[in-house]
Every structure is written in structure tokens, then in C-alpha cells.
N, C-alpha and C positions, 0 to 999 in steps of 0.2 A: 275557340273550339271547345265543344262540350267533352267532358271526360268520357272515356270508353274503357270497357273491361277487356281482358285478354280473350275470352270466348267471343265477344262481339267483334273484336278486331279480326280474329281469325275467320269469322264467318262473313266479313265484309268484302273479301277479295273476289273480284269479278273476272279476273283473267289468269287465275292460277289453278293448277290441279290440286286435288286433295293431298297428294304427296308433297307438292311444293309448299302448301300451307302448313303441312305437318313439319317440314324442315325449317320453317320460319323461326329465326332467332329474334326475340323481342328486343326493342331498343334498350340500350343501357339506362338504368334508373327508371324503368317504365312506371314503377309504383310512385315515384316522386316527381313526375312530370308536372310542370306548371301549365296547365291547359289554357289558362287565360292569356298566355303569351304566345300561343300557337294559332296559326291560321290553317295549318294542316300538319300532320305528323309524318315526318320522313326520316329514314335511317338506312344506313348501309349494313349489309349482312357481314359480320366479321368472319364467318366460317366459309362463305361461298364468294369467291372473287367476282367482282363486277355485278353483283346482285344487290338490289336495293328495293325498298318498299315505301309507298306513300299511302296514307289514309286521308282522303280529302272530303270535307263536308260538302255534300251535294247541295245545289241551289234549291232543290225541291224535296229534300228528305234526308234519309240516313246517309252516313258517311260511306264512301266507296274506297275499298282497298285495291291497290294496283301494284303488281309485281313489275319491277323495272330491271332492265339490263343496261349496263354502261357500255358504250362503244369502246372497242379496243384502241382506236385512234383518238388522239386529242385534237381539238380545234387548232388550226395553224396560228391563228391570231387570238388575242385576248377576246373571248366571247362575252356577250352580255346575257345574263339570265333572262329567259323569256317570262318567268313568273314574277320576280321582284323588280326587274328592269333597273337595278341599281347601277349607276355609272361609276360609283366609287367603291366597287366590290373589294372587300378585304380577303376574298377567297376565290378558289378556282371554279370554273363553270365547265361542265361536261355534257356530252350528249347521252341522254337516256332514251331507250325505246321500250315500248310496252306492246305486248301482244293484245290485239283487240279481243273483246269478250265474244262469246257465242260462236256461231258458224264462221264468221269472218276470221276470228283468231285461229280456229282449227284449220282454216285454209292458209294460214301463214301471214295474214294481214297484220301490220303493225302501225303504230303511230309513235312519233318521236318528239323530243323537246330538249332544249338547252336549259339546264337547271343548275343551281349552285351544287357543287359536288357533294357536300355534306348537309344539304338542305337548310341553309342558314337564312332563307328568305324572310321568315317571320321576324328574325332579329334585325335584318337589313332594313326592312320597311319601317320599323319602329324607331330607328335612329332619327334624330332631328335633322332635316335637310338643311343645306346651307341657305343663307339669306339670298334670294335671287335678285331682289330689288327692294328699295325702301317701301315699307308698308306690306311686304309679303307676309302672309299668314302661314307661318311654318307649321303650326299645329294642324290647321286645316289641310295642308299639303301632306302631312304625315298620315292623317286619318284617311285621306283619299288614296294614298299608296297602299294602306292596309286593305281597304275595300277592293282596290284593283287587283291585288295579289289574290285575294279570295276568289274573285271572279275568274281570273286566268287559270288558277289551279282547278276550279270547279269545271271550267270549260274543257280543260284537258281530260279530266275524269269522265265527262260526258262523251268525249270523243272515243274513249276506250270502250 
């Protein structure tokens, strides 16, 4: 992911009001983020319960900022993240919903997804996968997982 500035980050949100963008708390250590290790920027707001934000590089241009709300209920069974699809998750997965942008969002339309609770997807897909069979190219599999994460996150952003 390419580095972004605070003003650009705040202006990238497509489904948040000016007030919501103004209340936005930047992620911890924003100035020291290793952008090369991120496929999207995601964080939970420490001041507002169940609110989170993601900034996803679009497939066709500038990054898209999305305000998310975590569902009150937790999945009954161990859920799989829809973005990183890691079957050996070291973290919890929760349901986040996002108000759609434009008139659809003003009418109450939303879109939802199961995502790692603290947005660890970029770290998860960069771990070396287990050897599936003799001759399995683990580095190619790791790179494929990174590309697929980027595609799934961008597809969600496009749906918002």
C-alpha cells in the first residue's frame, strides 16, 4: 500500500458524514506505519465502541475509506475471515457492516463482511503457508494469498 497522509485519509471516506470523519481517531503509530507490509489500513476506534475504519486501495485509483460498525452478536462458531481466508487464524473474526455510499446509504442500505477483528489480514497472508505436498511452491502460494487479499478487500470497497 502506498503511504497516505492524514488529510488524504480523512478525505477518502465515502460512507461517513463530516461529523463522523471529524470524530475519527487515527490508528496508533500512524506516523510510523510500515506501508510496504499493508494491503489495506484497518483499525478500531478506541473512543467509540464497535466502530472501525478501513482504507482500501481501489483497483482503479485512489484509496477508499470506509466506516465500519461491528455487530453486537458474535458468530456462534469459529468464523473464517472473508478477506484473508486464513484457516489457521491466531485471532478472532467478527462481522462488520458498512453503510453504502450515496443515496443507497442514506436509505439505510448496508453491506457486511466477516473480517479479522483487529485487521491482521496483511500479516496473516504474509506468513509462510504449510507445505501442502512435495514440490509445493510456498513462496508462490504466499504471493497468491497477498494478491487475493487485495482483490477481496478492493471488491468490498467497490460494493460500498
